[in-house]
MIBA-280160 format. One record per residue (C-alpha): x, y, z; residue in one letter. Coordinates in steps of 0.1 Angstrom, whole numbers, plus 2048, in hexadecimal, padded with zeros to 3 digits. Layout:
# residues N
east->X&north->Y&up->Z&rest->A
...
This chain:
# residues 597
east->D55&north->A69&up->4A4&rest->X
east->D41&north->A4A&up->4AA&rest->X
east->D60&north->A36&up->4B1&rest->X
east->D6A&north->A4E&up->4CD&rest->X
east->D47&north->A50&up->4DB&rest->X
east->D44&north->A29&up->4DC&rest->X
east->D66&north->A24&up->4EA&rest->X
east->D67&north->A3E&up->506&rest->X
east->D42&north->A45&up->50F&rest->X
east->D1F&north->A37&up->514&rest->X
east->D0A&north->A4C&up->4FE&rest->X
east->CE6&north->A55&up->507&rest->X
east->CD0&north->A6A&up->4F0&rest->X
east->CB2&north->A7A&up->501&rest->X
east->C93&north->A88&up->4F0&rest->X
east->C8C&north->AA7&up->505&rest->X
east->C68&north->AA6&up->4FB&rest->X
east->C63&north->A84&up->50B&rest->X
east->C79&north->A8B&up->529&rest->X
east->C77&north->AAF&up->532&rest->X
east->C83&north->AA8&up->555&rest->X
east->CA4&north->A9B&up->549&rest->X
east->CA7&north->AB9&up->532&rest->X
east->C9F&north->AD1&up->54E&rest->X
east->CBA&north->AC2&up->565&rest->X
east->CD6&north->AC3&up->54C&rest->X
east->CCC&north->AE3&up->53B&rest->X
east->CD0&north->AF3&up->55E&rest->X
east->CF2&north->AE4&up->55F&rest->X
east->CFB&north->AF3&up->53E&rest->X
east->CEF&north->B16&up->548&rest->X
east->D01&north->B14&up->569&rest->X
east->D22&north->B09&up->559&rest->X
east->D22&north->B1D&up->539&rest->X
east->D0A&north->B3A&up->540&rest->X
east->CF2&north->B30&up->524&rest->X
east->CDF&north->B13&up->517&rest->X
east->CCF&north->B06&up->4F7&rest->X
east->CCB&north->AE6&up->4E2&rest->X
east->CDB&north->ACF&up->4D8&rest->X
east->CE7&north->ACB&up->4FC&rest->X
east->D07&north->AB7&up->502&rest->X
east->D0F&north->AAA&up->524&rest->X
east->D2A&north->A93&up->532&rest->X
east->D23&north->A83&up->554&rest->X
east->D2E&north->A67&up->56B&rest->X
east->D1A&north->A46&up->56D&rest->X
east->D08&north->A56&up->58B&rest->X
east->CF9&north->A71&up->574&rest->X
east->D0F&north->A8D&up->583&rest->X
east->D1A&north->AA4&up->566&rest->X
east->D3D&north->AB3&up->563&rest->X
east->D3B&north->AC1&up->540&rest->X
east->D1F&north->AD3&up->52D&rest->X
east->D1B&north->AE7&up->50D&rest->X
east->D04&north->AEA&up->4F0&rest->X
east->D0E&north->AE7&up->4CC&rest->X
east->D32&north->ADC&up->4C3&rest->X
east->D3E&north->AD7&up->49F&rest->X
east->D4F&north->AB6&up->497&rest->X
east->D72&north->AC7&up->495&rest->X
east->D7E&north->AE7&up->4A5&rest->X
east->D77&north->B07&up->491&rest->X
east->D84&north->B29&up->49C&rest->X
east->D7C&north->B2C&up->4C1&rest->X
east->D63&north->B10&up->4C0&rest->X
east->D71&north->AF0&up->4CE&rest->X
east->D69&north->AD1&up->4BA&rest->X
east->D57&north->AB3&up->4C8&rest->X
east->D73&north->A9B&up->4BE&rest->X
east->D8D&north->AAF&up->4D1&rest->X
east->D75&north->AB3&up->4EF&rest->X
east->D6D&north->A8F&up->4F2&rest->X
east->D92&north->A85&up->4EF&rest->X
east->D9A&north->A9E&up->50A&rest->X
east->D7F&north->A93&up->522&rest->X
east->D87&north->A6E&up->51D&rest->X
east->DAC&north->A76&up->525&rest->X
east->DA2&north->A89&up->545&rest->X
east->D8B&north->A6C&up->550&rest->X
east->DA8&north->A54&up->54D&rest->X
east->DC3&north->A6A&up->55D&rest->X
east->DB0&north->A83&up->574&rest->X
east->D8F&north->A73&up->57B&rest->X
east->D8D&north->A80&up->59F&rest->X
east->D8C&north->AA3&up->591&rest->X
east->D6F&north->A9C&up->57B&rest->X
east->D5C&north->A8A&up->596&rest->X
east->D61&north->AA7&up->5AE&rest->X
east->D54&north->AC0&up->593&rest->X
east->D36&north->AA9&up->58F&rest->X
east->D2F&north->AAA&up->5B5&rest->X
east->D32&north->AD0&up->5B6&rest->X
east->D1A&north->AD5&up->599&rest->X
east->D01&north->ABC&up->5A8&rest->X
east->D03&north->ACE&up->5C9&rest->X
east->CFD&north->AEF&up->5B8&rest->X
east->CDE&north->AE1&up->5A6&rest->X
east->CCE&north->AD5&up->5C6&rest->X
east->CD2&north->AF7&up->5D9&rest->X
east->CB0&north->B07&up->5E1&rest->X
east->CB0&north->B2A&up->5D2&rest->X
east->C8C&north->B36&up->5D5&rest->X
east->C7D&north->B39&up->5F8&rest->X
east->C5A&north->B40&up->5ED&rest->X
east->C52&north->B5E&up->604&rest->X
east->C4D&north->B7A&up->5EB&rest->X
east->C2B&north->B89&up->5E7&rest->X
east->C1E&north->B8F&up->5C3&rest->X
east->C1F&north->BB4&up->5BA&rest->X
east->C12&north->BC8&up->59C&rest->X
east->C36&north->BD7&up->59A&rest->X
east->C42&north->BB7&up->58C&rest->X
east->C2B&north->BBB&up->56E&rest->X
east->C36&north->BDE&up->569&rest->X
east->C5B&north->BD4&up->569&rest->X
east->C53&north->BBA&up->54E&rest->X
east->C41&north->BD4&up->53A&rest->X
east->C5F&north->BEB&up->53D&rest->X
east->C77&north->BCF&up->534&rest->X
east->C63&north->BC7&up->513&rest->X
east->C64&north->BED&up->50A&rest->X
east->C8A&north->BEC&up->50C&rest->X
east->C8F&north->BCF&up->4F4&rest->X
east->C71&north->BD6&up->4DD&rest->X
east->C77&north->BD8&up->4B8&rest->X
east->C5F&north->BF6&up->4AF&rest->X
east->C63&north->BF0&up->489&rest->X
east->C5F&north->BCB&up->486&rest->X
east->C50&north->BC0&up->4A6&rest->X
east->C5D&north->BA6&up->4BE&rest->X
east->C79&north->BAA&up->4D7&rest->X
east->C9E&north->BAB&up->4D4&rest->X
east->CB1&north->BA0&up->4B5&rest->X
east->CAF&north->B81&up->49E&rest->X
east->CA8&north->B66&up->4A3&rest->X
east->C85&north->B71&up->4AE&rest->X
east->C6E&north->B59&up->4BF&rest->X
east->C48&north->B61&up->4C1&rest->X
east->C45&north->B59&up->4E7&rest->X
east->C20&north->B5F&up->4E6&rest->X
east->C1B&north->B5F&up->50D&rest->X
east->C30&north->B7F&up->50C&rest->X
east->C17&north->B8F&up->4F4&rest->X
east->BF9&north->B82&up->509&rest->X
east->C09&north->B92&up->528&rest->X
east->C0D&north->BB4&up->516&rest->X
east->BE9&north->BB3&up->50A&rest->X
east->BDC&north->BAA&up->52D&rest->X
east->BF2&north->BC7&up->53C&rest->X
east->BE3&north->BDE&up->523&rest->X
east->BC0&north->BD5&up->52D&rest->X
east->BC7&north->BDA&up->552&rest->X
east->BDF&north->BF7&up->551&rest->X
east->BD3&north->C08&up->531&rest->X
east->BF8&north->C0B&up->525&rest->X
east->BF2&north->C11&up->500&rest->X
east->C16&north->C07&up->4F7&rest->X
east->C12&north->BE4&up->506&rest->X
east->BF6&north->BDD&up->4ED&rest->X
east->C0A&north->BEE&up->4D1&rest->X
east->C28&north->BD7&up->4D7&rest->X
east->C12&north->BB8&up->4D6&rest->X
east->BFF&north->BC3&up->4B8&rest->X
east->C1D&north->BCD&up->4A4&rest->X
east->C2E&north->BAC&up->4AC&rest->X
east->C0E&north->B97&up->4A4&rest->X
east->C09&north->BA9&up->482&rest->X
east->C2E&north->BA7&up->478&rest->X
east->C2F&north->B82&up->480&rest->X
east->C0E&north->B7B&up->46C&rest->X
east->C1C&north->B8F&up->44D&rest->X
east->C3E&north->B7F&up->44E&rest->X
east->C4A&north->B5E&up->440&rest->X
east->C49&north->B4F&up->463&rest->X
east->C24&north->B4C&up->45D&rest->X
east->C1C&north->B34&up->441&rest->X
east->C08&north->B4A&up->429&rest->X
east->BFC&north->B2D&up->415&rest->X
east->BF4&north->B12&up->42E&rest->X
east->BF1&north->B25&up->44F&rest->X
east->C04&north->B20&up->46F&rest->X
east->C24&north->B2D&up->47D&rest->X
east->C48&north->B21&up->47B&rest->X
east->C5E&north->B1F&up->49A&rest->X
east->C70&north->B3F&up->498&rest->X
east->C7E&north->B59&up->481&rest->X
east->CA2&north->B59&up->477&rest->X
east->CA1&north->B7E&up->46F&rest->X
east->C94&north->B9E&up->47F&rest->X
east->C77&north->BA3&up->467&rest->X
east->C65&north->B81&up->46C&rest->X
east->C6D&north->B78&up->447&rest->X
east->C82&north->B57&up->447&rest->X
east->C78&north->B3F&up->462&rest->X
east->C87&north->B20&up->46F&rest->X
east->C6C&north->B0C&up->45C&rest->X
east->C63&north->AF3&up->477&rest->X
east->C3F&north->AF6&up->482&rest->X
east->C36&north->AEC&up->4A6&rest->X
east->C14&north->AE5&up->4B6&rest->X
east->C1C&north->AF7&up->4D6&rest->X
east->C27&north->B17&up->4C5&rest->X
east->C08&north->B18&up->4AF&rest->X
east->BF1&north->B11&up->4CB&rest->X
east->BFE&north->B2E&up->4E1&rest->X
east->BFE&north->B45&up->4C3&rest->X
east->BD9&north->B3E&up->4BC&rest->X
east->BD2&north->B48&up->4E0&rest->X
east->BE6&north->B68&up->4DC&rest->X
east->BD4&north->B71&up->4BB&rest->X
east->BB2&north->B6A&up->4CA&rest->X
east->BBB&north->B81&up->4E7&rest->X
east->BC4&north->B9C&up->4CF&rest->X
east->BA4&north->B97&up->4BC&rest->X
east->B8E&north->B9A&up->4DB&rest->X
east->BA0&north->BB9&up->4E6&rest->X
east->BA2&north->BCC&up->4C5&rest->X
east->B85&north->BBC&up->4B1&rest->X
east->B9D&north->BBC&up->493&rest->X
east->B93&north->B9F&up->47C&rest->X
east->BB7&north->B9B&up->471&rest->X
east->BC0&north->B8A&up->491&rest->X
east->BA1&north->B73&up->48F&rest->X
east->BAC&north->B69&up->46C&rest->X
east->BCF&north->B60&up->477&rest->X
east->BC2&north->B4C&up->495&rest->X
east->BAA&north->B39&up->47E&rest->X
east->BC4&north->B32&up->464&rest->X
east->BDB&north->B24&up->47F&rest->X
east->BBF&north->B0F&up->48E&rest->X
east->BB8&north->B01&up->46C&rest->X
east->BDC&north->AF8&up->467&rest->X
east->BDC&north->AE4&up->488&rest->X
east->BBB&north->AD2&up->47E&rest->X
east->BC8&north->ACA&up->45A&rest->X
east->BEC&north->AC1&up->460&rest->X
east->BF1&north->AB8&up->485&rest->X
east->BD1&north->AA6&up->491&rest->X
east->BCE&north->A81&up->497&rest->X
east->BAF&north->A6F&up->48C&rest->X
east->BA7&north->A68&up->4B0&rest->X
east->BAA&north->A8C&up->4BA&rest->X
east->BCD&north->A91&up->4C8&rest->X
east->BE5&north->AAA&up->4B9&rest->X
east->C07&north->AA2&up->4AA&rest->X
east->C27&north->AB5&up->4B5&rest->X
east->C2F&north->AC6&up->494&rest->X
east->C40&north->AC5&up->472&rest->X
east->C65&north->AC5&up->469&rest->X
east->C77&north->AE3&up->459&rest->X
east->C87&north->ACC&up->43E&rest->X
east->C79&north->ABB&up->420&rest->X
east->C8F&north->AA8&up->408&rest->X
east->CAD&north->AB0&up->41E&rest->X
east->CA9&north->AD6&up->419&rest->X
east->C9C&north->AEE&up->433&rest->X
east->C7F&north->B03&up->426&rest->X
east->C7C&north->AF2&up->405&rest->X
east->C57&north->AEA&up->40C&rest->X
east->C4E&north->B0E&up->412&rest->X
east->C64&north->B22&up->3F9&rest->X
east->C5A&north->B28&up->3D5&rest->X
east->C6B&north->B33&up->3B5&rest->X
east->C58&north->B4C&up->3A0&rest->X
east->C56&north->B33&up->383&rest->X
east->C44&north->B1A&up->39A&rest->X
east->C29&north->B33&up->3A2&rest->X
east->C23&north->B39&up->37C&rest->X
east->C22&north->B14&up->376&rest->X
east->C07&north->B0F&up->391&rest->X
east->BF1&north->B2D&up->38C&rest->X
east->BE2&north->B3F&up->36E&rest->X
east->BF9&north->B5B&up->362&rest->X
east->BE5&north->B78&up->370&rest->X
east->BE1&north->B67&up->391&rest->X
east->C05&north->B5D&up->393&rest->X
east->C10&north->B82&up->38D&rest->X
east->BF8&north->B8D&up->3A8&rest->X
east->C04&north->B73&up->3C1&rest->X
east->C2A&north->B7B&up->3BA&rest->X
east->C23&north->BA0&up->3BF&rest->X
east->C0E&north->B9C&up->3DF&rest->X
east->C24&north->B82&up->3EF&rest->X
east->C46&north->B8E&up->3E5&rest->X
east->C50&north->B72&up->3CD&rest->X
east->C6D&north->B7F&up->3B9&rest->X
east->C88&north->B72&up->3A0&rest->X
east->CA3&north->B78&up->3B9&rest->X
east->C90&north->B69&up->3D6&rest->X
east->C94&north->B6E&up->3FB&rest->X
east->C9F&north->B4B&up->406&rest->X
east->CBB&north->B38&up->3F4&rest->X
east->CB0&north->B43&up->3D1&rest->X
east->C8B&north->B3D&up->3D8&rest->X
east->C70&north->B52&up->3EA&rest->X
east->C5D&north->B4C&up->40A&rest->X
east->C3B&north->B5C&up->406&rest->X
east->C34&north->B79&up->41D&rest->X
east->C20&north->B99&up->421&rest->X
east->C3A&north->BAE&up->431&rest->X
east->C35&north->BCB&up->418&rest->X
east->C13&north->BD0&up->428&rest->X
east->BFC&north->BC6&up->40B&rest->X
east->BDD&north->BB1&up->411&rest->X
east->BE0&north->B8C&up->40B&rest->X
east->BC7&north->B75&up->3FB&rest->X
east->BAC&north->B67&up->412&rest->X
east->BB3&north->B45&up->421&rest->X
east->B96&north->B35&up->40D&rest->X
east->BA4&north->B41&up->3EB&rest->X
east->BA5&north->B24&up->3D3&rest->X
east->BC6&north->B31&up->3C5&rest->X
east->BD6&north->B2D&up->3E7&rest->X
east->BC9&north->B09&up->3E8&rest->X
east->BD9&north->B02&up->3C6&rest->X
east->BFB&north->B0D&up->3D4&rest->X
east->BF4&north->AFA&up->3F4&rest->X
east->BED&north->AD9&up->3E1&rest->X
east->C0B&north->ADF&up->3C9&rest->X
east->C22&north->AE5&up->3E7&rest->X
east->C17&north->AC4&up->3F7&rest->X
east->C1C&north->AB1&up->3D7&rest->X
east->C3E&north->AC1&up->3D1&rest->X
east->C4E&north->AB8&up->3F3&rest->X
east->C45&north->AA6&up->413&rest->X
east->C4A&north->AB0&up->437&rest->X
east->C52&north->A97&up->451&rest->X
east->C37&north->A98&up->46D&rest->X
east->C41&north->A93&up->491&rest->X
east->C22&north->A7F&up->49B&rest->X
east->C2A&north->A7C&up->4C0&rest->X
east->C0C&north->A88&up->4D5&rest->X
east->C19&north->A9B&up->4F3&rest->X
east->C01&north->AA2&up->510&rest->X
east->C0B&north->AC5&up->519&rest->X
east->C0D&north->AD0&up->4F5&rest->X
east->BEB&north->AC1&up->4EE&rest->X
east->BDE&north->AD4&up->50D&rest->X
east->BEB&north->AF5&up->4FE&rest->X
east->BD8&north->AEC&up->4DE&rest->X
east->BB9&north->AE5&up->4F1&rest->X
east->BBB&north->B07&up->501&rest->X
east->BC1&north->B17&up->4DF&rest->X
east->BA4&north->B04&up->4CE&rest->X
east->B8C&north->B0B&up->4EA&rest->X
east->B94&north->B31&up->4EA&rest->X
east->B92&north->B32&up->4C4&rest->X
east->B70&north->B20&up->4C4&rest->X
east->B62&north->B38&up->4DC&rest->X
east->B6F&north->B59&up->4CE&rest->X
east->B6A&north->B50&up->4A9&rest->X
east->B48&north->B3F&up->4AE&rest->X
east->B55&north->B1F&up->49D&rest->X
east->B49&north->B00&up->4AF&rest->X
east->B61&north->AEA&up->49C&rest->X
east->B7E&north->AF7&up->4AF&rest->X
east->B6D&north->AF3&up->4D1&rest->X
east->B64&north->ACF&up->4C6&rest->X
east->B89&north->AC9&up->4BC&rest->X
east->B93&north->AD5&up->4DF&rest->X
east->B7A&north->ABD&up->4F0&rest->X
east->B84&north->AA0&up->4DA&rest->X
east->BA8&north->AA5&up->4E3&rest->X
east->B9F&north->AA6&up->508&rest->X
east->B8D&north->A85&up->504&rest->X
east->BAB&north->A77&up->4F2&rest->X
east->BC1&north->A7F&up->510&rest->X
east->BA8&north->A6F&up->528&rest->X
east->BA5&north->A50&up->513&rest->X
east->BC9&north->A4B&up->507&rest->X
east->BE1&north->A5E&up->51E&rest->X
east->BD2&north->A55&up->540&rest->X
east->BDC&north->A35&up->553&rest->X
east->BC6&north->A20&up->56A&rest->X
east->BCE&north->A36&up->588&rest->X
east->BC4&north->A55&up->575&rest->X
east->BE8&north->A60&up->571&rest->X
east->BF3&north->A71&up->551&rest->X
east->C0B&north->A66&up->537&rest->X
east->C23&north->A7F&up->527&rest->X
east->C22&north->A72&up->503&rest->X
east->C0D&north->A5B&up->4EB&rest->X
east->C17&north->A4D&up->4CA&rest->X
east->C0B&north->A31&up->4B4&rest->X
east->BF5&north->A22&up->4CF&rest->X
east->C0E&north->A25&up->4EB&rest->X
east->C0D&north->A3D&up->509&rest->X
east->C2E&north->A41&up->51B&rest->X
east->C41&north->A54&up->536&rest->X
east->C32&north->A62&up->555&rest->X
east->C21&north->A84&up->552&rest->X
east->C35&north->AA1&up->560&rest->X
east->C2B&north->AC2&up->56F&rest->X
east->C26&north->AD3&up->54D&rest->X
east->C0E&north->AB7&up->543&rest->X
east->BF8&north->AB9&up->561&rest->X
east->BF9&north->ADF&up->564&rest->X
east->BF1&north->AE7&up->540&rest->X
east->BD7&north->ACB&up->53D&rest->X
east->BC6&north->ADA&up->55D&rest->X
east->BC7&north->AFC&up->54C&rest->X
east->BB8&north->AED&up->52D&rest->X
east->B9C&north->ADE&up->541&rest->X
east->B95&north->B00&up->551&rest->X
east->B96&north->B10&up->52E&rest->X
east->B7C&north->AF6&up->523&rest->X
east->B67&north->AFE&up->541&rest->X
east->B68&north->B24&up->53B&rest->X
east->B5F&north->B1F&up->516&rest->X
east->B43&north->B04&up->51A&rest->X
east->B39&north->B0B&up->53F&rest->X
east->B36&north->AE6&up->542&rest->X
east->B3D&north->ADF&up->567&rest->X
east->B4C&north->ABD&up->560&rest->X
east->B6B&north->ACE&up->552&rest->X
east->B6E&north->AE2&up->572&rest->X
east->B6B&north->AC1&up->586&rest->X
east->B87&north->AB1&up->571&rest->X
east->B9D&north->AD0&up->575&rest->X
east->B9A&north->ACE&up->59A&rest->X
east->BA4&north->AAA&up->599&rest->X
east->BC4&north->AB1&up->585&rest->X
east->BCC&north->ACE&up->59C&rest->X
east->BCB&north->AB7&up->5BA&rest->X
east->BE4&north->AA0&up->5A7&rest->X
east->BFB&north->ABD&up->5A1&rest->X
east->BFD&north->AC4&up->5C6&rest->X
east->C00&north->A9F&up->5D1&rest->X
east->C19&north->A95&up->5B6&rest->X
east->C2F&north->AB4&up->5B1&rest->X
east->C2E&north->ACC&up->5CF&rest->X
east->C4D&north->AD6&up->5E1&rest->X
east->C42&north->ADF&up->604&rest->X
east->C5C&north->AFC&up->604&rest->X
east->C4A&north->B0C&up->5E6&rest->X
east->C44&north->B04&up->5C2&rest->X
east->C40&north->AE4&up->5AE&rest->X
east->C5A&north->ACC&up->5A1&rest->X
east->C5B&north->AC3&up->57D&rest->X
east->C58&north->A9E&up->584&rest->X
east->C43&north->A89&up->59C&rest->X
east->C4D&north->A7E&up->5BF&rest->X
east->C4C&north->A5A&up->5B4&rest->X
east->C5E&north->A5E&up->592&rest->X
east->C81&north->A53&up->589&rest->X
east->C98&north->A68&up->59E&rest->X
east->CB2&north->A7D&up->58C&rest->X
east->CD0&north->A8F&up->59D&rest->X
east->CB8&north->AAD&up->5A4&rest->X
east->C93&north->AB5&up->5A2&rest->X
east->C90&north->AD5&up->58F&rest->X
east->C75&north->AEF&up->594&rest->X
east->C72&north->B02&up->573&rest->X
east->C64&north->B26&up->577&rest->X
east->C70&north->B37&up->558&rest->X
east->C58&north->B3D&up->53B&rest->X
east->C6D&north->B36&up->51D&rest->X
east->C61&north->B29&up->4FC&rest->X
east->C44&north->B1B&up->510&rest->X
east->C36&north->B25&up->532&rest->X
east->C44&north->B12&up->54F&rest->X
east->C31&north->AF8&up->562&rest->X
east->C33&north->B0E&up->582&rest->X
east->C25&north->B2C&up->56F&rest->X
east->C08&north->B17&up->562&rest->X
east->C02&north->B08&up->584&rest->X
east->BFE&north->B2B&up->592&rest->X
east->BE4&north->B33&up->577&rest->X
east->BD1&north->B13&up->580&rest->X
east->BD1&north->B19&up->5A5&rest->X
east->BC7&north->B3E&up->5A0&rest->X
east->BAA&north->B34&up->58A&rest->X
east->B9E&north->B19&up->5A2&rest->X
east->B9F&north->B30&up->5BF&rest->X
east->B8A&north->B49&up->5AE&rest->X
east->B71&north->B30&up->59F&rest->X
east->B6C&north->B1A&up->5BD&rest->X
east->B71&north->B33&up->5DA&rest->X
east->B80&north->B17&up->5EE&rest->X
east->B9A&north->B21&up->608&rest->X
east->BB0&north->B03&up->5FF&rest->X
east->BB5&north->B10&up->5DB&rest->X
east->BB9&north->B34&up->5E6&rest->X
east->BD5&north->B2A&up->5FE&rest->X
east->BE6&north->B13&up->5E5&rest->X
east->BE4&north->B2F&up->5CC&rest->X
east->BF3&north->B48&up->5E4&rest->X
east->C10&north->B31&up->5EC&rest->X
east->C18&north->B2C&up->5C8&rest->X
east->C17&north->B52&up->5C1&rest->X
east->C30&north->B58&up->5DD&rest->X
east->C47&north->B3E&up->5CD&rest->X
east->C43&north->B4C&up->5AA&rest->X
east->C44&north->B70&up->5B3&rest->X
east->C67&north->B6B&up->5C2&rest->X
east->C72&north->B58&up->5A3&rest->X
east->C66&north->B75&up->58C&rest->X
east->C78&north->B91&up->5A0&rest->X
east->C99&north->B91&up->58D&rest->X
east->C8A&north->B8D&up->56A&rest->X
east->C65&north->B93&up->569&rest->X
east->C62&north->B93&up->542&rest->X
east->C6E&north->B6F&up->544&rest->X
east->C50&north->B65&up->558&rest->X
east->C33&north->B74&up->544&rest->X
east->C1B&north->B56&up->546&rest->X
east->C1F&north->B58&up->56C&rest->X
east->C18&north->B7D&up->56A&rest->X
east->BF7&north->B76&up->558&rest->X
east->BED&north->B62&up->577&rest->X
east->BFB&north->B7C&up->58F&rest->X
east->BE7&north->B98&up->57E&rest->X
east->BC7&north->B85&up->586&rest->X
east->BD1&north->B85&up->5AA&rest->X
east->BDD&north->BA9&up->5B0&rest->X
east->BC0&north->BB9&up->59C&rest->X
east->B9B&north->BB8&up->5A7&rest->X
east->B8A&north->B9A&up->599&rest->X
east->B65&north->B93&up->594&rest->X
east->B4F&north->B74&up->597&rest->X
east->B2F&north->B70&up->582&rest->X
east->B17&north->B56&up->58D&rest->X
east->AF9&north->B4F&up->578&rest->X
east->ADD&north->B37&up->581&rest->X
east->AC2&north->B2A&up->56A&rest->X
east->AB4&north->B0C&up->558&rest->X
east->ACF&north->B0F&up->53E&rest->X
east->AEE&north->B23&up->537&rest->X
east->AE2&north->B45&up->527&rest->X
east->AEF&north->B50&up->505&rest->X
east->AF8&north->B73&up->513&rest->X
east->B16&north->B67&up->527&rest->X
east->B22&north->B52&up->509&rest->X
east->B21&north->B71&up->4F3&rest->X
east->B33&north->B86&up->50D&rest->X
east->B4F&north->B6C&up->511&rest->X
east->B52&north->B69&up->4EB&rest->X
east->B5A&north->B8F&up->4E7&rest->X
east->B6E&north->B96&up->507&rest->X
east->B8F&north->B88&up->515&rest->X
east->B7D&north->B88&up->538&rest->X
east->B9F&north->B85&up->549&rest->X
east->B90&north->B94&up->569&rest->X
east->B70&north->B7F&up->56A&rest->X
east->B67&north->B5C&up->576&rest->X
east->B46&north->B4E&up->56A&rest->X
east->B32&north->B33&up->57B&rest->X
east->B12&north->B27&up->56A&rest->X
east->AFB&north->B12&up->580&rest->X
east->ADF&north->AFF&up->570&rest->X
east->AC8&north->AE2&up->57A&rest->X
east->AE0&north->AC9&up->569&rest->X
east->B01&north->AD5&up->578&rest->X
east->AF6&north->AE1&up->59B&rest->X
east->B02&north->AC2&up->5AD&rest->X
east->B25&north->AC1&up->59C&rest->X
east->B29&north->AE6&up->5A2&rest->X
east->B20&north->AE3&up->5C7&rest->X
east->B3D&north->ACB&up->5CB&rest->X
east->B56&north->ADF&up->5B6&rest->X
east->B4C&north->B01&up->5C4&rest->X
east->B37&north->AFB&up->5E3&rest->X
east->B2D&north->B20&up->5E6&rest->X
east->B16&north->B1B&up->5C7&rest->X
east->AFF&north->B06&up->5DC&rest->X
east->AF2&north->B27&up->5EC&rest->X
east->AE6&north->B34&up->5CA&rest->X
east->AC3&north->B28&up->5C2&rest->X
east->AB6&north->B20&up->5A0&rest->X
east->A9A&north->B39&up->596&rest->X
east->A78&north->B2C&up->58C&rest->X
east->A7B&north->B3F&up->56B&rest->X
east->A96&north->B51&up->557&rest->X
east->AB9&north->B57&up->564&rest->X
east->AC8&north->B68&up->581&rest->X
east->AEA&north->B7A&up->580&rest->X
east->B01&north->B80&up->59E&rest->X
east->B1F&north->B95&up->599&rest->X
east->B39&north->B96&up->5B4&rest->X
east->B5A&north->BA7&up->5B8&rest->X
east->B75&north->B9C&up->5D1&rest->X
east->B5A&north->B8A&up->5E6&rest->X
east->B40&north->BA7&up->5E6&rest->X
east->B21&north->BA1&up->5D1&rest->X
east->B09&north->BB9&up->5C1&rest->X
east->AE4&north->BB5&up->5C2&rest->X
east->AD9&north->B98&up->5AA&rest->X
east->AC7&north->BA0&up->58A&rest->X
east->AB5&north->B8E&up->56F&rest->X
east->AC1&north->BA6&up->554&rest->X
east->AE4&north->BA0&up->546&rest->X
east->AE6&north->BC3&up->537&rest->X
east->AE4&north->BD2&up->55A&rest->X
east->B05&north->BC1&up->565&rest->X
east->B22&north->BD9&up->568&rest->X
east->B42&north->BC8&up->55F&rest->X
């Protein structure tokens, strides 16, 4: 294989996490040519970067209907020597297809899009085990957040039921690490039992946000416990001493997938006292036969109650597991993934009343400012071992801006709002397509054969969906016509993109729901931020509420970020509350309990 590759080709291997722009371009090629995509991605192209062949995984040698890589490479090399013009022409046609403008950006957002997405999820929902479609099953927490938001606004009980059933099934399955906390990448079966054992920061961050949403809506402590155990996993296993968050942990240990997580029954009896071992095996489904290659992945699928996270017996098994096998840690620090983690930690700190999570979010934000920002205040995509590298792309700026807005909403510190506005300005300046939407890479970046604009919310929300959320929030918070207009333009672009497959755009739909439903603004003025609003935000999702807290300390910053706040005077004593809806304000009051949300 190596001989053929070295003789006939120039081989380039790309880390898609470090260069998502390259991945986006050639994944679009693969989807256009083959009708589907995936990784590993195999592309053959001319020296001018124009692709004429694309596919995903190929075995070394042909097997059944699957062509082998050796035969493919030999065939392509032969065509290149004898019929090169055909391949070049194919590359030109594919490149032309990539650069065609498909979204005109003239579609108004409409509540019917959310209804279509909801109906789409109902069609593929697995009522017994939760999730959507068949194995492999991915958590895709933004889909669950959409369903919960849709329930709150439309009072569709089935939307909440779908989200809750899925959240509970995942938390009881083997996809959730019952001993150490945190979620694996996806489930290989329908019942969430046997995962692909890789754990990734971005998945766990978004899942924390989903479980926090469920906790705030239902007040069910089960969701709070899962969110807390997942946050603890991130803090204990994926946190750099300076505050950044690592990418994740591998599935393999000692060359075997899942070896770190699976147990034999005998091992449990070796680690725990006999009575405790019998109880653990009964509760967590550890059997002689096993459920994974002769061993057992702990789970609570049978519906029994597990041991509390702080149980010393779980700690014994946790310590034994770490001593028995070691997991490789991917210690890259990616800016967009860290931003998702900041959002998750900030939400968890607020809803669970745990300051350490909020502090971890703020520390990570400072890490980004100190280590992943250049002298021109531009962002780097990744950091590792003292080196920041690669220009930040749309996802980095958009998710970081959303993280700053989340920190503002949690702390009501106006400096975070100020920083979010600056990053939003950069999004427009660096990535905007005047025809609509935002490119994945900057105007001054290395130019590829195409500049993709990703809109689909797959494993992670797209940069364009997150940008829509950022602009919608800024329009509501600042009241500035500029941000209201930018937001409206992005909604037109994204609403058109979502038309054909709305359930593939659920993070955008979260932003759209803010726009099409009535929204409220709450302004409070006083010497300090009152505890009543902190308590309200702790227990409510507050999806339809923007809060501005004006004090003696932040009045000047707020007047620059949201000029309308200059008209709200500080009272001599106590606090004044102003509740507005769609630009119409009720009479101010000094009594929080009299506000009608």
